[in-house]
C-alpha positions as a Python dict, from the first residue, in 0.01 Angstrom:
ca = {
    (1, 'M'): (0, 0, 0),
    (2, 'I'): (110, 132, 296),
    (3, 'V'): (-49, 478, 471),
    (4, 'E'): (107, 722, 641),
    (5, 'P'): (-55, 1005, 796),
    (6, 'V'): (7, 1359, 691),
    (7, 'T'): (-18, 1660, 841),
    (8, 'V'): (3, 2035, 691),
    (9, 'E'): (216, 2263, 874),
    (10, 'G'): (266, 2596, 676),
    (11, 'E'): (37, 2789, 412),
    (12, 'F'): (-66, 2746, 59),
    (13, 'I'): (25, 2381, 48),
    (14, 'T'): (-171, 2142, -195),
    (15, 'V'): (-157, 1806, -172),
    (16, 'S'): (21, 1783, -495),
    (17, 'L'): (294, 1972, -333),
    (18, 'I'): (317, 1719, -58),
    (19, 'V'): (323, 1464, -313),
    (20, 'W'): (655, 1650, -459),
    (21, 'R'): (809, 1694, -113),
    (22, 'R'): (802, 1320, -30),
    (23, 'F'): (870, 1150, -282),
    (24, 'R'): (1088, 1427, -523),
    (25, 'R'): (935, 1249, -838),
    (26, 'P'): (609, 1255, -1028),
    (27, 'M'): (435, 988, -884),
    (28, 'P'): (94, 1013, -1174),
    (29, 'G'): (-200, 923, -993),
    (30, 'L'): (-111, 935, -691),
    (31, 'V'): (-274, 1296, -626),
    (32, 'E'): (-640, 1122, -721),
    (33, 'Q'): (-573, 843, -493),
    (34, 'T'): (-519, 1057, -180),
    (35, 'Y'): (-853, 1212, -258),
    (36, 'D'): (-1002, 909, -325),
    (37, 'M'): (-940, 770, 21),
    (38, 'N'): (-988, 1091, 200),
    (39, 'P'): (-1311, 1194, 204),
    (40, 'G'): (-1403, 1570, 226),
    (41, 'L'): (-1026, 1621, 163),
    (42, 'G'): (-1126, 1848, -160),
    (43, 'E'): (-1393, 2019, 19),
    (44, 'L'): (-1075, 2209, 199),
    (45, 'G'): (-991, 2398, -92),
    (46, 'A'): (-708, 2353, -329),
    (47, 'F'): (-505, 2513, -54),
    (48, 'L'): (-513, 2311, 258),
    (49, 'P'): (-546, 2473, 624),
    (50, 'V'): (-305, 2472, 859),
    (51, 'G'): (-356, 2173, 1080),
    (52, 'A'): (-561, 1969, 847),
    (53, 'T'): (-433, 1618, 844),
    (54, 'F'): (-522, 1317, 585),
    (55, 'D'): (-375, 1003, 495),
    (56, 'M'): (-167, 937, 209),
    (57, 'P'): (-95, 613, 37),
    (58, 'V'): (290, 540, 20),
    (59, 'P'): (329, 259, -324),
    (60, 'V'): (538, -10, -247),
    (61, 'P'): (804, -69, -457),
    (62, 'R'): (799, -382, -686),
    (63, 'E'): (1046, -614, -733),
    (64, 'P'): (1219, -608, -1076),
    (65, 'A'): (1170, -911, -1316),
    (66, 'I'): (1447, -1092, -1395),
    (67, 'L'): (1475, -1203, -1767),
    (68, 'D'): (1682, -1498, -1941),
    (69, 'P'): (1951, -1352, -2130),
    (70, 'I'): (1892, -1376, -2517),
    (71, 'R'): (2173, -1645, -2631),
    (72, 'L'): (2286, -1475, -3033),
    (73, 'W'): (2484, -1772, -3085),
}
């Protein structure tokens, strides 16, 4: 897993909003992983203060599994 540093640059920003803006799709469990990687991040409150920095995990995409074709005849 890759780690990406993030700095909060605006007001009323949450971790889930940062995840949404970065990936533009639901990322189940990524907000929780971010809080686990950054002890003390939850103590900053729901809205992160401007200038707060933390590391966000970036999942590495898996290669699709190649399946053998099914032959009916």
